[in-house]
N, C-alpha and C positions, 0 to 999 in steps of 0.2 A: 519441394526441395528445401525451402527456408524452414518449414515446420520441422523437417527431419533434423536440420542443423540445430535448431533451438532445443528440440527434444534431447539430442546428443549432449549439447552443452549443459543443460539443466541436470541430466543424469550424471554427467562427469563431475560437476560441482557438488552434487549431493553425495556421491560416493566418496569424494575427496574430503568433504567436510564431516561426513559421518552422520549427518542428519539433513532433513529437508528444510531448506530456508526459503522456499518459494511460496508466494501468496497463492492460496487455492483458487480464489475467485476475486472478482472486483465488481464495483458498481459503476456502470457507465450511464451517463445522462446527457442528453442533448439540451443545451440551453436554448429555450424557445422565445423568451421575451426578457425585458429589462428587469421585471420583478424576480423572475427566476435567477437571473444573473446576480442580482444583489443578495438574494437569499444564499446562494452558493458562495459568493464572495465573503459574506459575513461568517459563514461556517468555517471557511479556510482561515480567515483572519483571527477568529476567536478560539479556534480549536486547540492550539498549543497551550493556551492558558488553562485548559481543562485537563491536561494530561496528569498532573499530580493527583487529581481526584479519581483517576481511572484505575480500577482494580487490577488491570492487566499491565499498567505502566510500572516499570522498574528502572530507575535511573542507574546507569552504569557508573561504577566508581573508577576514577582515573588515577 
């Protein structure tokens, strides 16, 4: 039932928007130890600083 509602919502938004805005897949990871936690925390903390160098990043003009 929930999956059907989500599918309906996503289809409706896509049709209204005229293009698909939904992420195709995602990366899921279970943090198993402290080393793993700090590696992921470091990635999250430093990732925004890397955005301007990303070929797919385009800053929106306001």
